[in-house]
C-alpha positions in Angstrom: 44.0 38.9 102.3 42.2 37.7 105.3 38.8 36.1 105.4 37.1 36.2 108.4 33.4 34.7 109.1 31.6 37.5 111.7 28.2 37.4 113.3 28.5 40.1 115.7 29.9 43.6 116.6 32.0 42.3 119.2 33.9 40.1 116.5 34.0 42.7 114.2 35.7 45.2 117.1 37.7 41.9 117.8 38.9 41.7 114.1 39.7 45.3 113.9 41.5 45.5 117.2 44.0 42.5 115.8 45.2 44.7 113.2 45.7 48.0 115.7 49.5 47.3 115.8 50.0 46.3 112.6 53.8 46.5 110.9 54.1 45.7 107.0 56.3 42.9 106.3 60.4 43.5 105.8 62.3 42.9 102.9 63.6 39.3 104.7 60.2 38.4 105.2 58.9 39.2 101.5 61.8 37.1 100.5 60.9 33.9 102.8 57.4 34.0 101.6 58.7 34.5 98.1 60.7 31.1 98.8 57.6 29.5 100.1 55.2 30.3 97.0 57.8 29.1 95.0 58.3 25.7 96.5 54.4 25.2 96.9 54.3 25.9 92.9 56.5 23.6 92.0 53.9 20.8 92.7 50.9 20.8 90.7 48.0 20.6 92.7 44.6 20.9 92.2 43.1 24.2 93.4 40.1 22.9 95.5 39.0 25.0 98.3 36.9 22.8 99.8 33.8 25.1 99.4 31.7 22.0 99.0 29.5 23.5 96.2 30.0 20.4 94.0 28.7 18.0 96.7 25.6 19.9 96.7 24.7 19.3 93.3 26.6 15.8 92.7 23.6 13.1 92.4 26.4 10.3 93.8 27.3 12.5 96.7 30.9 11.7 95.9 33.5 13.4 98.4 35.1 15.8 95.9 36.7 17.9 98.3 37.7 15.4 100.9 39.2 13.0 97.6 41.2 16.3 96.0 42.7 16.9 99.4 44.0 13.2 99.6 45.0 13.5 95.9 47.1 17.0 97.0 48.6 15.1 100.2 50.0 12.5 97.9 51.2 15.1 95.3 53.0 16.9 98.1 54.2 14.2 100.2 53.8 10.6 99.0 51.4 8.0 98.7 53.2 6.1 101.4 53.0 8.6 104.1 49.1 9.4 103.4 46.7 7.7 105.0 43.7 7.1 102.3 40.4 7.0 103.8 37.7 4.4 102.9 35.1 6.5 100.6 32.4 3.6 99.7 29.6 5.3 98.1 31.5 8.5 97.9 34.3 7.0 96.1 35.4 8.5 92.8 34.5 5.6 91.0 30.9 5.9 91.5 31.0 9.2 89.3 28.5 9.0 86.7 30.4 12.0 84.9 27.1 14.1 84.4 29.3 17.4 85.0 27.0 19.2 87.6 30.3 19.9 89.7 32.0 21.4 87.2 29.0 23.7 86.3 29.0 24.8 90.2 32.7 25.1 90.8 33.6 28.7 91.3 37.1 27.5 90.5 36.5 26.2 87.1 38.2 22.8 88.0 38.2 20.2 85.7 36.3 17.9 88.6 35.8 15.0 86.3 39.5 14.3 85.3 41.1 14.6 88.5 38.3 12.2 89.8 39.6 10.0 86.8 43.0 10.6 88.8 41.9 9.7 91.9 40.3 6.3 90.6 43.8 5.2 89.5 45.7 6.8 92.4 43.1 5.8 95.3 41.4 3.0 94.6 
């Protein structure tokens, strides 16, 4: 699936033209995609899409998507090679566990659980 934000007819026409000479994937390409999916799924990451609905309702303005992005980098690579930004007042340890973020999350992520993991891993 391709998601493309468009705000004009010109952008719509450009997106349609891009698919003019569409060629479906061949068996070798499908096999390569299957292997990539297998590798990606072998690492348990946080399924955050960085939509920021959680931060819009967070009374402490915790940097939830950014924190989850750093946690995912550590899970995929390792802590030694991941730059951990200073979150300051937006750090996971400032969470008051109100749960508003989880109610707003379209992915139904257990945000409070992962923020606790972030405190242990990042702070």
